[in-house]
mmCIF file of the C-alpha atoms, coordinates in Angstrom:
data_MODEL
# 
_entry.id   MODEL 
# 
loop_
_atom_site.group_PDB 
_atom_site.id 
_atom_site.type_symbol 
_atom_site.label_atom_id 
_atom_site.label_alt_id 
_atom_site.label_comp_id 
_atom_site.label_asym_id 
_atom_site.label_entity_id 
_atom_site.label_seq_id 
_atom_site.pdbx_PDB_ins_code 
_atom_site.Cartn_x 
_atom_site.Cartn_y 
_atom_site.Cartn_z 
_atom_site.occupancy 
_atom_site.B_iso_or_equiv 
_atom_site.pdbx_formal_charge 
_atom_site.auth_seq_id 
_atom_site.auth_comp_id 
_atom_site.auth_asym_id 
_atom_site.auth_atom_id 
_atom_site.pdbx_PDB_model_num 
ATOM 1  C CA . MET A 1 1  ? 0.000   0.000  0.000   1.00 0.00 ? 1  MET A CA 1 
ATOM 2  C CA . GLN A 1 2  ? 1.247   3.484  -0.841  1.00 0.00 ? 2  GLN A CA 1 
ATOM 3  C CA . PRO A 1 3  ? 1.800   5.793  2.158   1.00 0.00 ? 3  PRO A CA 1 
ATOM 4  C CA . LEU A 1 4  ? -0.902  8.371  2.891   1.00 0.00 ? 4  LEU A CA 1 
ATOM 5  C CA . ALA A 1 5  ? 1.682   11.018 3.725   1.00 0.00 ? 5  ALA A CA 1 
ATOM 6  C CA . GLU A 1 6  ? 5.393   11.135 2.983   1.00 0.00 ? 6  GLU A CA 1 
ATOM 7  C CA . ASP A 1 7  ? 6.217   12.797 6.308   1.00 0.00 ? 7  ASP A CA 1 
ATOM 8  C CA . THR A 1 8  ? 4.595   10.126 8.507   1.00 0.00 ? 8  THR A CA 1 
ATOM 9  C CA . PRO A 1 9  ? 6.533   7.040  9.594   1.00 0.00 ? 9  PRO A CA 1 
ATOM 10 C CA . PRO A 1 10 ? 4.880   3.772  8.454   1.00 0.00 ? 10 PRO A CA 1 
ATOM 11 C CA . GLU A 1 11 ? 4.309   2.554  12.026  1.00 0.00 ? 11 GLU A CA 1 
ATOM 12 C CA . ILE A 1 12 ? 2.467   5.754  12.964  1.00 0.00 ? 12 ILE A CA 1 
ATOM 13 C CA . GLU A 1 13 ? 0.408   5.528  9.784   1.00 0.00 ? 13 GLU A CA 1 
ATOM 14 C CA . ARG A 1 14 ? -0.593  1.942  10.683  1.00 0.00 ? 14 ARG A CA 1 
ATOM 15 C CA . ILE A 1 15 ? -1.730  3.133  14.121  1.00 0.00 ? 15 ILE A CA 1 
ATOM 16 C CA . ILE A 1 16 ? -3.799  5.928  12.565  1.00 0.00 ? 16 ILE A CA 1 
ATOM 17 C CA . ILE A 1 17 ? -5.418  3.610  10.010  1.00 0.00 ? 17 ILE A CA 1 
ATOM 18 C CA . GLU A 1 18 ? -6.235  1.044  12.687  1.00 0.00 ? 18 GLU A CA 1 
ATOM 19 C CA . GLY A 1 19 ? -7.825  3.781  14.776  1.00 0.00 ? 19 GLY A CA 1 
ATOM 20 C CA . TYR A 1 20 ? -10.040 4.794  11.867  1.00 0.00 ? 20 TYR A CA 1 
ATOM 21 C CA . ARG A 1 21 ? -11.009 1.161  11.268  1.00 0.00 ? 21 ARG A CA 1 
ATOM 22 C CA . ARG A 1 22 ? -12.188 0.866  14.880  1.00 0.00 ? 22 ARG A CA 1 
ATOM 23 C CA . MET A 1 23 ? -14.367 3.982  14.596  1.00 0.00 ? 23 MET A CA 1 
ATOM 24 C CA . SER A 1 24 ? -18.053 3.768  13.866  1.00 0.00 ? 24 SER A CA 1 
ATOM 25 C CA . ALA A 1 25 ? -19.489 5.515  10.834  1.00 0.00 ? 25 ALA A CA 1 
ATOM 26 C CA . ALA A 1 26 ? -21.000 8.118  13.161  1.00 0.00 ? 26 ALA A CA 1 
ATOM 27 C CA . GLU A 1 27 ? -17.591 8.859  14.689  1.00 0.00 ? 27 GLU A CA 1 
ATOM 28 C CA . LYS A 1 28 ? -16.023 9.238  11.243  1.00 0.00 ? 28 LYS A CA 1 
ATOM 29 C CA . LEU A 1 29 ? -18.846 11.551 10.153  1.00 0.00 ? 29 LEU A CA 1 
ATOM 30 C CA . ALA A 1 30 ? -18.369 13.659 13.296  1.00 0.00 ? 30 ALA A CA 1 
ATOM 31 C CA . ILE A 1 31 ? -14.683 14.081 12.448  1.00 0.00 ? 31 ILE A CA 1 
ATOM 32 C CA . MET A 1 32 ? -15.548 15.072 8.872   1.00 0.00 ? 32 MET A CA 1 
ATOM 33 C CA . ASP A 1 33 ? -18.148 17.538 10.154  1.00 0.00 ? 33 ASP A CA 1 
ATOM 34 C CA . ASP A 1 34 ? -15.555 19.130 12.436  1.00 0.00 ? 34 ASP A CA 1 
ATOM 35 C CA . LEU A 1 35 ? -13.052 19.363 9.564   1.00 0.00 ? 35 LEU A CA 1 
ATOM 36 C CA . ILE A 1 36 ? -15.623 20.998 7.277   1.00 0.00 ? 36 ILE A CA 1 
ATOM 37 C CA . LYS A 1 37 ? -16.577 23.513 9.978   1.00 0.00 ? 37 LYS A CA 1 
ATOM 38 C CA . SER A 1 38 ? -12.911 24.282 10.632  1.00 0.00 ? 38 SER A CA 1 
ATOM 39 C CA . ALA A 1 39 ? -12.255 24.841 6.924   1.00 0.00 ? 39 ALA A CA 1 
ATOM 40 C CA . HIS A 1 40 ? -15.258 27.177 6.722   1.00 0.00 ? 40 HIS A CA 1 
ATOM 41 C CA . LEU A 1 41 ? -14.082 29.173 9.750   1.00 0.00 ? 41 LEU A CA 1 
ATOM 42 C CA . LEU A 1 42 ? -10.582 29.405 8.283   1.00 0.00 ? 42 LEU A CA 1 
ATOM 43 C CA . ALA A 1 43 ? -12.008 30.687 4.985   1.00 0.00 ? 43 ALA A CA 1 
ATOM 44 C CA . LEU A 1 44 ? -14.183 33.225 6.819   1.00 0.00 ? 44 LEU A CA 1 
ATOM 45 C CA . SER A 1 45 ? -11.180 34.421 8.792   1.00 0.00 ? 45 SER A CA 1 
ATOM 46 C CA . GLU A 1 46 ? -9.243  35.083 5.577   1.00 0.00 ? 46 GLU A CA 1 
ATOM 47 C CA . ILE A 1 47 ? -12.257 36.779 3.959   1.00 0.00 ? 47 ILE A CA 1 
ATOM 48 C CA . ARG A 1 48 ? -12.740 39.042 6.997   1.00 0.00 ? 48 ARG A CA 1 
ATOM 49 C CA . ARG A 1 49 ? -9.061  39.953 6.894   1.00 0.00 ? 49 ARG A CA 1 
ATOM 50 C CA . GLN A 1 50 ? -9.268  40.827 3.198   1.00 0.00 ? 50 GLN A CA 1 
ATOM 51 C CA . HIS A 1 51 ? -12.608 42.679 3.498   1.00 0.00 ? 51 HIS A CA 1 
ATOM 52 C CA . PRO A 1 52 ? -12.725 44.142 7.026   1.00 0.00 ? 52 PRO A CA 1 
ATOM 53 C CA . HIS A 1 53 ? -15.514 46.634 6.268   1.00 0.00 ? 53 HIS A CA 1 
ATOM 54 C CA . ALA A 1 54 ? -17.873 44.183 4.558   1.00 0.00 ? 54 ALA A CA 1 
ATOM 55 C CA . SER A 1 55 ? -21.136 43.070 6.146   1.00 0.00 ? 55 SER A CA 1 
ATOM 56 C CA . GLU A 1 56 ? -21.662 39.639 7.680   1.00 0.00 ? 56 GLU A CA 1 
ATOM 57 C CA . ARG A 1 57 ? -23.857 38.771 4.674   1.00 0.00 ? 57 ARG A CA 1 
ATOM 58 C CA . GLU A 1 58 ? -21.073 39.679 2.249   1.00 0.00 ? 58 GLU A CA 1 
ATOM 59 C CA . TRP A 1 59 ? -18.573 37.598 4.215   1.00 0.00 ? 59 TRP A CA 1 
ATOM 60 C CA . GLN A 1 60 ? -20.936 34.606 4.059   1.00 0.00 ? 60 GLN A CA 1 
ATOM 61 C CA . LEU A 1 61 ? -21.568 35.101 0.329   1.00 0.00 ? 61 LEU A CA 1 
ATOM 62 C CA . ARG A 1 62 ? -17.857 35.262 -0.383  1.00 0.00 ? 62 ARG A CA 1 
ATOM 63 C CA . ALA A 1 63 ? -17.346 32.062 1.615   1.00 0.00 ? 63 ALA A CA 1 
ATOM 64 C CA . ALA A 1 64 ? -20.220 30.348 -0.187  1.00 0.00 ? 64 ALA A CA 1 
ATOM 65 C CA . ALA A 1 65 ? -18.794 31.415 -3.546  1.00 0.00 ? 65 ALA A CA 1 
ATOM 66 C CA . ARG A 1 66 ? -15.699 29.347 -2.763  1.00 0.00 ? 66 ARG A CA 1 
ATOM 67 C CA . ARG A 1 67 ? -17.834 26.185 -2.578  1.00 0.00 ? 67 ARG A CA 1 
ATOM 68 C CA . ILE A 1 68 ? -20.749 26.817 -4.947  1.00 0.00 ? 68 ILE A CA 1 
ATOM 69 C CA . GLU A 1 69 ? -20.624 27.040 -8.740  1.00 0.00 ? 69 GLU A CA 1 
ATOM 70 C CA . PRO A 1 70 ? -20.645 30.657 -10.005 1.00 0.00 ? 70 PRO A CA 1 
ATOM 71 C CA . GLU A 1 71 ? -23.845 30.163 -12.023 1.00 0.00 ? 71 GLU A CA 1 
ATOM 72 C CA . LEU A 1 72 ? -25.719 28.913 -8.959  1.00 0.00 ? 72 LEU A CA 1 
ATOM 73 C CA . MET A 1 73 ? -24.344 31.801 -6.873  1.00 0.00 ? 73 MET A CA 1 
ATOM 74 C CA . ARG A 1 74 ? -25.716 34.241 -9.443  1.00 0.00 ? 74 ARG A CA 1 
ATOM 75 C CA . LYS A 1 75 ? -29.132 32.565 -9.656  1.00 0.00 ? 75 LYS A CA 1 
ATOM 76 C CA . ALA A 1 76 ? -29.666 31.747 -5.992  1.00 0.00 ? 76 ALA A CA 1 
ATOM 77 C CA . PHE A 1 77 ? -28.051 34.734 -4.287  1.00 0.00 ? 77 PHE A CA 1 
ATOM 78 C CA . GLY A 1 78 ? -27.566 37.414 -6.927  1.00 0.00 ? 78 GLY A CA 1 
ATOM 79 C CA . TRP A 1 79 ? -23.839 37.227 -6.201  1.00 0.00 ? 79 TRP A CA 1 
ATOM 80 C CA . ASP A 1 80 ? -21.529 37.099 -9.200  1.00 0.00 ? 80 ASP A CA 1 
ATOM 81 C CA . PRO A 1 81 ? -18.120 35.827 -8.055  1.00 0.00 ? 81 PRO A CA 1 
ATOM 82 C CA . ASP A 1 82 ? -16.613 36.890 -11.382 1.00 0.00 ? 82 ASP A CA 1 
ATOM 83 C CA . VAL A 1 83 ? -17.579 40.505 -10.631 1.00 0.00 ? 83 VAL A CA 1 
ATOM 84 C CA . LYS A 1 84 ? -17.682 40.752 -6.822  1.00 0.00 ? 84 LYS A CA 1 
ATOM 85 C CA . GLY A 1 85 ? -15.073 38.152 -5.988  1.00 0.00 ? 85 GLY A CA 1 
ATOM 86 C CA . TYR A 1 86 ? -14.749 35.291 -3.558  1.00 0.00 ? 86 TYR A CA 1 
# 
């Protein structure tokens, strides 16, 4: 099997994989949910830094534009990422 990460020793990787195998689906989903929330908060932090005077709505739209297709952003929210940015 090919290593998951080049900077992780094989023995540590085996321990990590075994830990994931012991987890229930619900536990794995909870981890994924936490990772998704963390990524969203990180994106919002960067957006707020870049646009400190924008409204909360604009921050959320810019964050959404990073995950949603531009055409859907235009139709659903009236936000054109090509014009207003991400």
